[in-house]
C-alpha positions in Angstrom: 0.1 0.0 -0.3 2.7 2.5 1.0 4.5 1.5 -2.0 1.8 2.4 -4.3 1.4 5.8 -2.6 4.9 6.5 -3.3 4.7 5.5 -6.8 1.6 7.7 -7.1 3.4 10.6 -5.4 6.6 10.2 -7.8 3.9 9.9 -10.7 2.6 13.3 -9.7 5.9 14.9 -9.5 6.4 13.8 -13.0 2.6 15.1 -14.2 3.6 18.4 -12.8 7.0 18.5 -14.6 5.2 17.3 -18.1 2.2 19.7 -17.7 4.8 22.6 -17.4 6.2 21.7 -21.2 2.7 21.0 -22.4 0.7 24.0 -20.8 3.6 26.4 -22.5 3.6 24.5 -25.6 0.0 25.5 -26.0 0.5 28.9 -24.8 2.8 28.9 -27.6 0.6 27.9 -30.6 2.6 24.3 -30.6 1.0 21.4 -31.5 1.2 18.5 -29.1 1.1 14.7 -30.2 1.3 13.0 -26.9 1.3 13.5 -23.2 2.8 10.7 -21.3 3.3 9.8 -17.7 5.4 6.7 -17.5 7.7 5.1 -20.2 7.5 1.7 -21.9 4.3 -0.5 -22.9 1.1 1.7 -23.1 -1.4 1.2 -20.5 -3.9 3.6 -20.9 -4.4 5.8 -23.9 -7.2 8.7 -24.2 -7.5 10.5 -27.8 -8.1 14.0 -27.3 -9.0 16.2 -29.9 -5.5 16.3 -31.0 -3.5 15.0 -28.0 -3.1 11.4 -26.9 -2.9 11.1 -22.8 -1.1 8.2 -22.2 0.0 6.2 -18.8 2.6 3.8 -19.4 3.9 1.1 -17.8 7.5 1.9 -16.1 6.9 4.8 -13.6 10.3 6.2 -14.5 9.5 9.5 -16.0 7.3 10.6 -18.6 7.4 13.2 -21.9 5.4 15.8 -24.2 5.9 14.9 -27.8 5.4 18.1 -29.9 5.0 18.0 -33.4 8.2 19.0 -35.2 10.4 18.1 -31.9 11.9 15.0 -33.6 11.3 15.4 -37.3 11.1 18.7 -39.1 7.5 20.1 -40.3 6.8 22.6 -42.1 3.7 23.4 -40.6 3.6 26.7 -38.8 2.4 25.0 -35.3 5.6 22.8 -35.4 8.1 23.1 -32.2 11.0 23.4 -35.1 9.1 26.7 -36.5 9.2 28.6 -33.2 11.4 31.1 -32.3 14.7 29.8 -30.0 13.0 32.3 -27.0 9.7 30.7 -27.6 11.1 26.8 -27.4 13.3 28.0 -24.5 10.0 28.8 -22.5 8.7 25.5 -23.4 11.6 23.8 -22.1 12.2 25.9 -19.3 8.7 25.4 -18.1 9.1 21.7 -16.6 12.1 22.4 -14.3 10.1 25.7 -13.5 6.9 24.1 -12.3 9.0 21.2 -10.3 10.5 24.3 -8.6 7.1 25.9 -7.4 5.7 22.8 -6.6 8.7 22.5 -4.0 7.6 25.7 -2.6 3.7 25.3 -2.2 4.6 21.7 -0.6 7.0 23.1 1.8 4.5 26.0 2.3 1.5 23.7 3.3 3.8 21.3 5.7 4.9 24.9 7.5 1.5 26.0 7.9 0.3 22.6 9.7 3.9 21.6 11.4 5.5 24.7 11.9 9.3 24.6 10.9 12.9 24.2 12.8 14.5 27.4 13.6 18.0 28.0 14.1 17.6 29.3 17.4 18.5 27.3 20.6 15.8 25.4 22.5 17.9 23.6 24.7 22.0 23.0 25.2 23.0 19.6 25.9 25.0 19.8 29.6 29.2 19.5 28.8 28.7 19.6 25.2 30.5 21.7 23.1 27.8 24.4 23.0 27.2 24.8 26.9 31.0 24.5 27.2 31.5 27.6 24.4 28.6 29.4 26.5 25.5 28.9 24.4 22.2 29.6 25.8 18.7 29.0 25.3 17.2 31.6 22.9 20.5 32.7 21.0 20.1 32.6 17.3 22.9 31.2 14.9 23.1 33.6 12.0 26.3 32.7 10.4 28.8 29.7 10.7 32.2 30.2 8.9 31.0 33.3 7.3 28.3 31.3 5.6 24.6 32.6 6.1 22.2 30.6 8.2 18.4 31.1 7.2 17.0 27.8 8.2 18.1 24.8 11.0 19.0 22.6 8.1 21.7 25.0 6.9 23.2 24.8 10.1 23.1 20.9 10.3 24.7 20.5 6.6 27.8 23.0 7.8 28.5 21.2 10.6 27.9 17.5 9.0 30.0 18.4 5.8 32.8 20.0 8.1 33.7 16.4 9.2 34.7 17.7 12.8 36.5 20.9 11.8 36.5 24.2 14.1 33.7 26.5 13.6 33.4 30.1 13.9 29.5 30.8 14.8 27.9 34.1 14.8 24.6 34.7 16.7 22.5 37.0 18.2 21.6 36.9 21.9 19.5 40.5 23.1 19.5 41.6 19.5 23.2 42.0 19.9 25.7 39.5 17.6 28.5 37.7 19.2 30.9 35.1 18.2 32.1 31.9 19.6 34.6 29.3 18.3 34.0 25.6 18.9 34.8 22.1 17.7 32.3 19.5 17.1 32.3 16.2 18.7 31.4 12.8 16.9 28.3 10.9 17.9 29.3 7.3 17.5 26.1 6.1 18.1 24.7 8.2 15.3 28.2 8.4 13.2 28.1 12.2 12.8 29.4 15.5 14.5 27.5 17.7 16.9 27.8 20.5 18.9 24.8 19.6 21.5 22.0 21.9 20.8 18.5 21.5 19.7 16.5 23.9 17.5 13.4 25.4 18.0 10.1 24.7 16.7 8.1 27.6 15.3 4.2 26.6 15.2 0.7 28.3 14.6 2.5 30.5 12.0 0.5 32.9 9.3 -0.5 32.3 6.1 2.2 34.8 4.8 5.0 33.0 7.2 4.1 29.7 5.6 4.6 31.2 1.9 7.7 32.5 3.2 8.8 29.4 4.4 8.0 27.8 1.4 10.5 30.1 -0.5 13.2 29.5 2.6 13.4 26.1 2.6 13.4 25.5 -0.9 16.4 28.1 -1.3 18.2 26.2 1.5 17.4 23.0 -0.2 18.8 24.4 -3.7 22.2 25.3 -1.5 22.2 21.8 -0.2 21.3 20.1 -3.7 23.9 22.2 -5.6 26.5 21.4 -3.1 25.9 17.7 -3.6 26.2 17.9 -7.2 29.4 19.5 -6.7 30.9 17.0 -4.8 29.5 14.2 -6.9 31.1 16.0 -9.9 34.5 15.8 -7.8 34.4 12.3 -7.1 33.9 12.9 -3.4 30.6 11.1 -3.2 30.6 7.5 -2.0 28.5 4.8 -3.8 27.1 4.5 -0.2 25.3 7.8 -0.6 23.6 7.4 -4.4 20.4 6.0 -4.6 18.3 5.2 -7.7 14.8 4.4 -8.5 14.7 1.3 -6.1 16.0 3.8 -3.4 13.4 6.6 -4.1 10.7 4.2 -4.1 11.9 2.2 -0.7 12.3 6.2 0.9 9.0 7.2 -0.5 7.2 4.4 0.9 8.4 4.5 4.1 7.8 8.7 4.1 4.3 7.7 3.5 4.3 5.0 5.8 5.3 8.0 8.5 2.1 9.9 7.3 1.2 12.7 4.7 3.3 15.6 5.6 6.7 13.2 5.5 5.4 11.9 2.1 4.9 15.6 1.2 8.3 16.7 2.5 9.8 13.9 0.8 7.8 14.7 -2.9 9.1 18.4 -2.5 12.7 17.3 -1.9 12.6 15.2 -5.1 10.8 17.3 -7.0 13.6 20.0 -6.7 16.1 17.5 -7.4 14.1 16.7 -10.8 14.2 20.8 -11.2 18.0 21.1 -10.7 19.3 17.6 -12.6 16.7 19.0 -15.7 18.7 21.9 -15.9 22.4 20.4 -16.3 23.5 21.1 -19.7 23.4 17.5 -20.7 22.4 16.3 -24.0 18.4 14.8 -23.8 18.0 16.7 -20.6 16.4 20.1 -20.7 19.5 22.1 -19.6 21.2 20.8 -22.7 18.2 22.2 -24.7 18.2 25.2 -22.6 22.1 25.8 -23.6 21.0 25.0 -27.3 18.6 27.8 -27.7 20.3 30.7 -25.9 23.0 29.9 -28.0 20.3 29.8 -31.3 19.2 33.2 -29.6 22.5 34.8 -28.9 24.3 34.2 -32.3 21.3 33.7 -34.5 22.6 30.6 -35.9 20.3 27.2 -35.9 22.4 23.8 -35.1 22.1 21.0 -37.5 19.2 19.2 -36.3 20.6 15.7 -37.7 23.5 16.3 -35.7 21.2 17.2 -32.8 19.7 14.3 -32.9 22.3 12.2 -32.9 24.1 13.6 -29.9 20.5 13.7 -28.0 20.5 9.8 -28.8 23.9 9.6 -27.2 22.9 11.6 -24.4 19.8 9.6 -23.8 21.7 6.1 -24.1 24.0 7.4 -21.6 21.3 8.7 -19.3 19.6 5.7 -19.6 22.6 3.2 -19.1 23.4 5.3 -15.4 19.9 5.0 -14.7 20.7 0.8 -15.1 23.7 1.1 -13.4 22.2 2.8 -10.6 19.6 0.1 -10.3 22.0 -2.5 -10.1 23.6 -0.6 -7.4 20.2 -0.3 -5.5 19.7 -4.1 -5.5 23.4 -5.2 -4.6 24.6 -2.3 -2.3 21.0 -0.9 -0.9 21.4 2.1 1.1 20.9 1.1 4.7 17.8 3.5 6.4 
C-alpha cells in the first residue's frame, strides 16, 4: 500500500513537470501530439482533440511529444518553426513547475507543522555548545561566514565540516556575538554535533508559511548544488547515491510515517528533478536550454540531424546510468 502511494507521489511529480512543458507549448501555439506519464508499453490511452494522453507501464519518467520536436515539419504550429525564445520557454517550464511545486509543498507543511528555526531551544550539558557558552534563545546567523537561514543550513555545515572547528555568529538580546568551538562525533549516530536543539515555530500565519516555502526551497537548492558539486568531484561514496528503487523505498517509508512526511520527501525529490534537469547535458532540459540560448544569442541554428544524434547518445548514457544505479540499489542498498 505504501509503495503504491510512493509510486503515485512520484507520478504526480512527473505529471507536474510534463504539464509545465505541455501548457507552455499550448501557450506558444505548438501542437502537442502525446502527453505521457511513464515509459514503455502503453497501459491507458485517451485520445483528445489533437493530443493523446497516455499512462505507461514503467513509472520512471514521462514526456510531451510535440509536432516538429523530432522530425522537421513545415506546419506553422511545429516546435521546430518557433523562435528560440519560444522554444526556450517550453523547455524551462518543466523544471520551473517542479520548483514551484516544492515551494507550495514546503509552505503547506510549514502551515500545518511549523518549522525548525536556528534558534537554540535546549543546550546539552557538557557538550561543545554548553562549554562555549551557548544558552537557550541564541539565534545562529552565520557559521564560517556562511549565512544561516534554516536549521537545515546549520546542520549541513556541521555534517560537511567533518569535525573541523566552527566560527559561529549568533544574536543574543539583539546583539551579535561570536563563538568558536569544535564539534564532537556522536559514535552512535556516526555524525558530528555540538549539542544544541532547535526551536519549533508553530501556528504561523499564511504569509509566514509562504515565506517558509521559499526559504526551505532556497536552503535545499544550496544543499543540492553542493551535493552535485561533490558528486562531480568524485567525493561522494557509492553508499550515498541511490536510484529508482531507493526513491521508491524512501517514499514508502515517508508514506508510512504520514502524509506530511510524504509531502516533504515529494518536495525534496521535485526540487532534485528541477535541478538535475537543468544540467546542460544532451537529452536533458538543460541541454536544450543551452542550445536555444545559443541560437537566441548568435542567431545560428544547430544542424538538427547532428543534434538528434547527440541527444540519442545522451539518452543512451542516461539510461545506462539509470541501469547502473538500479543495479547498485539491488546489490548495495542504502541502509536506513
